[in-house]
C-alpha positions in Angstrom: 0.0 0.0 0.0 1.4 3.4 -1.1 -0.6 5.4 1.5 0.8 5.2 5.0 -1.7 4.4 7.8 -2.2 7.4 10.2 -0.2 7.3 13.4 -1.8 6.8 16.7 -1.1 9.7 19.1 -0.7 7.2 22.0 2.2 5.5 20.3 4.2 8.8 19.9 6.6 9.5 22.7 7.7 13.1 22.4 11.1 13.9 23.9 12.3 17.3 24.9 15.7 18.8 24.2 17.2 17.5 27.5 16.1 13.9 27.0 12.9 14.0 29.3 9.5 12.8 28.3 7.1 15.5 27.4 3.8 15.0 29.4 1.7 17.6 27.6 0.7 15.2 24.8 0.1 12.4 27.2 -2.4 14.5 29.3 -4.2 15.5 26.1 -4.6 11.9 25.1 -6.1 11.0 28.5 -8.6 13.8 28.2 -9.7 12.7 24.7 -10.0 9.1 25.9 -12.3 10.1 28.8 -14.7 11.9 26.3 -14.7 8.8 24.1 -16.0 6.5 26.9 -19.7 5.5 27.0 -22.0 7.8 29.0 -23.2 4.9 31.2 -19.8 4.4 32.7 -19.1 6.7 35.6 -15.8 8.0 36.6 -15.9 6.1 39.8 -15.9 2.8 37.8 -13.1 3.8 35.4 -9.4 4.2 36.2 -7.0 5.6 33.5 -3.4 4.9 34.3 -0.7 6.6 32.5 2.8 6.3 34.0 6.3 7.2 33.0 8.4 6.0 30.2 9.6 2.8 31.9 6.2 1.5 33.0 4.9 -1.6 31.1 1.2 -0.7 31.8 1.3 2.6 30.0 -2.0 3.6 28.4 -4.0 0.7 30.0 -7.7 1.4 30.7 -9.4 -0.4 33.6 -13.2 -0.4 33.6 -15.3 -2.0 36.4 -18.9 -2.5 35.3 -18.7 -1.7 31.7 -17.8 -4.7 29.5 -19.0 -3.6 26.1 -22.7 -4.3 26.5 -25.1 -1.6 25.2 -27.0 -1.4 28.6 -24.7 -2.0 31.5 -26.4 -2.6 34.9 -26.5 0.3 37.2 -24.4 0.0 40.4 -26.3 -0.2 43.7 -26.6 3.1 45.4 -26.3 3.1 49.2 -27.6 6.2 51.0 -25.3 7.3 53.8 -26.7 7.1 57.4 -27.3 10.1 59.6 -24.2 9.3 61.7 -22.0 9.2 58.6 -23.5 12.4 57.3 -22.9 14.1 60.6 -19.3 12.9 60.6 -18.8 14.2 57.0 -20.3 17.5 58.0 -18.0 17.8 61.0 -15.0 16.9 58.8 -16.2 19.6 56.3 -16.5 22.1 59.1 -12.9 21.4 60.1 -11.8 22.5 56.6 -11.0 26.2 56.3 -10.7 27.6 52.8 -8.4 30.7 52.9 -8.4 33.5 50.4 -6.0 31.8 48.0 -8.5 28.9 47.5 -6.3 26.2 49.1 -7.9 24.1 51.8 -6.1 23.5 55.1 -7.4 21.1 57.8 -7.5 22.3 61.4 -7.2 20.1 64.4 -10.5 19.6 66.2 -10.5 18.6 69.9 -13.1 18.1 72.6 -15.0 21.1 73.8 -14.6 21.6 77.6 -17.2 23.6 79.4 -15.5 24.9 82.6 -17.7 24.8 85.8 -20.8 23.9 83.9 -20.7 20.1 83.6 -19.2 18.3 86.7 -18.3 14.7 86.8 -19.9 13.0 89.8 -17.2 10.4 89.9 -14.5 13.1 90.1 -16.4 14.9 92.8 -16.6 11.7 94.9 -12.9 11.0 94.3 -12.1 14.6 95.5 -14.2 14.1 98.6 -12.5 10.8 99.4 -9.1 12.5 98.9 -10.0 15.3 101.3 -11.4 12.9 103.9 -8.3 10.7 103.7 -6.0 13.7 104.1 -8.0 15.0 107.1 -8.1 11.5 108.7 -4.3 11.1 108.4 -3.6 14.5 110.0 -6.1 13.9 112.9 -4.7 10.4 113.5 -1.1 11.8 113.5 -2.2 14.5 116.0 -3.9 11.9 118.3 -0.8 9.7 118.3 1.5 12.6 119.0 -0.6 13.7 122.0 -0.7 10.2 123.4 3.1 9.9 123.0 3.6 13.3 124.6 5.2 14.8 121.5 2.4 17.0 120.3 0.8 20.1 121.8 -3.0 20.4 122.4 -5.3 23.3 122.9 -7.0 23.2 126.4 -9.8 25.3 127.8 -9.4 24.7 131.5 -12.8 26.0 132.6 -14.7 24.1 129.9 -12.7 20.9 130.4 -13.5 21.0 134.1 -17.2 21.3 133.5 -17.1 18.4 131.0 -15.3 16.2 133.5 -17.9 17.0 136.2 -20.7 16.2 133.8 -19.3 12.8 132.9 -18.7 12.0 136.6 -22.3 13.1 137.5 -23.6 11.0 134.6 -22.0 7.9 136.1 -23.4 8.6 139.5 -26.9 9.2 138.1 -26.7 6.0 136.2 -26.0 4.2 139.4 -29.0 5.8 141.2 -31.1 4.8 138.2 -30.0 1.2 138.4 -30.7 1.0 142.2 -34.1 2.6 141.8 -35.0 0.1 139.1 -33.9 -2.7 141.4 -36.1 -1.3 144.1 -39.1 -1.0 141.8 -38.7 -4.7 140.7 -38.5 -5.9 144.2 -41.4 -3.7 145.4 -43.5 -5.0 142.5 -42.8 -8.6 143.6 -43.6 -7.8 147.2 -46.9 -6.1 146.2 -47.8 -9.1 144.1 -47.0 -11.4 147.0 -49.1 -9.3 149.4 -52.0 -9.3 147.1 -51.9 -13.1 146.8 -51.5 -13.5 150.5 -54.5 -11.2 151.1 -56.6 -13.3 148.8 -55.5 -16.5 150.6 -56.5 -15.1 154.0 -59.8 -13.9 152.7 -60.6 -17.4 151.3 -59.7 -19.0 154.7 -61.8 -16.6 156.6 -64.8 -17.8 154.7 -64.0 -21.5 155.1 -62.8 -21.4 158.8 -65.6 -20.3 161.1 -63.5 -20.6 164.2 -60.7 -18.2 162.8 -63.0 -16.1 160.6 -62.1 -12.8 162.3 -58.3 -13.5 162.5 -58.1 -14.4 158.9 -60.2 -11.4 158.0 -58.0 -8.9 159.8 -54.9 -10.3 158.1 -56.6 -10.2 154.7 -57.5 -6.6 155.1 -54.0 -5.7 156.2 -52.3 -7.4 153.3 -54.7 -5.8 150.8 -54.1 -2.4 152.3 -50.4 -2.9 152.1 -50.7 -4.0 148.5 -52.7 -0.9 147.7 -50.2 1.4 149.3 -47.4 -0.5 147.6 -49.0 0.1 144.2 -49.2 3.8 145.0 -45.5 3.8 146.0 -44.6 1.8 143.0 -46.3 4.4 140.7 -44.2 7.2 142.4 -41.0 5.2 142.0 -41.7 4.4 138.4 -42.3 8.1 137.7 -39.0 9.0 139.4 -37.2 6.4 137.3 -38.8 7.6 134.0 -37.8 11.2 134.8 -34.2 10.4 135.8 -33.8 8.1 132.8 -34.9 10.9 130.5 -32.4 13.2 132.1 -29.5 10.8 132.0 -30.0 9.0 128.7 -31.4 11.8 126.6 -30.6 15.3 127.9 -27.1 14.6 129.3 -26.4 12.2 126.4 -27.3 14.9 123.9 -24.9 17.3 125.6 -22.1 14.7 125.6 -22.7 14.2 121.8 -22.0 17.9 121.4 -18.9 17.5 123.6 -17.6 14.7 121.3 -18.1 17.0 118.3 -16.2 19.7 120.1 -13.4 17.3 120.8 -13.2 16.3 117.2 -13.1 19.9 116.1 -10.4 20.6 118.7 -8.2 17.7 117.3 -8.7 19.0 113.7 -7.8 22.5 114.8 -4.6 21.3 116.5 -3.7 19.1 113.5 -3.9 21.9 111.0 -2.3 24.3 113.5 0.7 21.9 113.8 0.8 21.6 110.0 0.9 25.4 109.6 3.6 25.8 112.2 5.8 23.2 110.5 5.4 25.0 107.1 6.3 28.3 108.7 9.5 26.9 110.1 10.6 25.7 106.7 12.0 27.7 103.8 9.9 30.2 101.9 10.2 30.0 98.1 7.9 29.8 95.1 7.0 26.1 95.9 6.2 26.5 99.6 4.3 29.8 99.5 1.2 28.4 97.9 1.2 25.5 100.4 1.5 28.0 103.3 -1.4 30.0 102.0 -3.5 26.9 101.6 -2.6 25.7 105.0 -3.4 29.1 106.5 -6.8 29.0 104.8 -7.6 25.5 106.2 -6.3 26.5 109.6 -8.6 29.5 109.7 -11.6 27.5 108.7 -11.0 24.8 111.4 -10.4 27.6 114.0 -13.8 29.0 113.3 -15.3 25.6 113.6 -13.6 25.0 116.9 -14.7 28.3 118.3 -18.3 27.6 117.2 -18.3 24.2 118.8 -16.8 25.5 122.0 -19.5 28.2 122.2 -22.2 25.5 121.6 -20.9 23.3 124.4 -20.8 26.2 126.9 -24.4 27.1 126.1 -25.6 23.5 126.4 -23.8 23.0 129.6 -25.4 26.1 131.1 -29.0 25.0 130.1 -28.3 21.5 131.2 -27.3 22.6 134.6 -30.5 24.6 135.0 -32.7 21.8 133.7 -31.0 19.2 135.9 -31.5 21.2 139.1 -35.2 21.7 138.3 -35.9 18.1 137.4 -33.9 16.5 140.2 -35.4 18.9 142.8 -39.0 17.8 142.0 -38.1 14.1 141.6 -36.2 14.0 144.9 -39.0 15.6 146.8 -41.5 13.1 145.3 -39.3 10.1 146.1 -38.8 11.3 149.7 -42.4 12.1 150.5 -43.7 8.9 148.9 -41.3 6.6 150.8 -41.9 8.4 154.1 -45.7 8.2 153.7 -45.6 4.6 152.8 -43.5 3.3 155.7 -45.4 5.6 158.1 -48.6 4.0 157.0 -50.1 7.4 156.0 -52.3 6.5 153.1 -53.7 10.0 152.7 -50.3 11.6 152.6 -49.2 9.1 150.0 -52.2 9.8 147.8 -51.7 13.5 148.3 -48.1 13.2 147.1 -49.2 11.6 143.9 -51.8 14.3 143.3 -49.1 17.0 143.8 -47.0 15.6 141.0 -49.9 14.7 138.8 -49.3 11.0 138.8 -52.1 8.7 137.8 -52.2 5.1 138.8 -53.7 2.1 137.1 -57.2 0.9 137.7 -57.5 -0.9 141.1 -57.2 -4.7 140.7 -54.8 -4.5 137.8 -51.2 -5.3 138.4 -49.0 -2.3 137.9 -46.3 -3.2 135.4 -42.7 -2.8 136.4 -40.1 -0.9 134.4 -39.0 -4.2 132.9 -42.5 -5.0 131.7 -42.9 -1.5 130.3 -39.7 -1.9 128.3 
């Protein structure tokens, strides 16, 4: 054939003056090849690879779904989920386009809202840390005081009043215990006298020869049992009043005393800590510790002063209440015992009316303090 076949532009490899491959013709070829592909084949399904001079796969076209059929099947389309869309939107928001048109990606980190959202676990951990530190300091202070190495704050007047209160409480508890024993024994005696009176009355009806003698003894035992029930009511009222004074009023004051002593130990512990820091060097590292220790010391000093004032007030009111209560109860106990053993029934009943004591219905056994509990 005389006419020469036209040359394919893909087979021509233009070379520049310095021996390098000219890429301008190659990019033009790739662009023309993309326009010549069928319209049904998307760019995501086609890859056009065109490498350098020494690559053996130069000019190779790789197509995914298109294989020469006139109607290729459409690829399945999956709609992205909302989570994926939100992530893409966040990634897009992280891209900042400057004035030159070039995108730069900025680093995105977690947003921290200070003092708005607090973690409960961190708060509990902080409370445990503070409690552990406070317990350690107080324990160290107690051990130092017992070993005679540490100093303690002492209010001589208040400490004397507390010692007297504790000693009086022990004595009142002993009186209360003895009065309860007396009440139990008196109840048993009254019960025995009542049974004895019933036995004498029964014999007076069945023994005609000793009718009068059994009758006298039956009346006497019944009268003693009645007076014993009256005395038992007075003693039980005395026990109830003293029990309230000892186990409620005085105990409440002693609870406040315990809180005062705990506040005193904390105050001395932080005072000792502050004194140790003040004796050490003062530099940039120790000054913040000294300021924090000064703040804690001042807070515990205020707490200690408040508890000391509360204890003083409670001791004052307790003394007034104790004198008033014990005065009335001691007068009741004395008059009732005296009238009972003197056989003065009217005086005994008058004593109960004076202190507004009501007895049980006659014929019903008066329960002891053990049965009431």
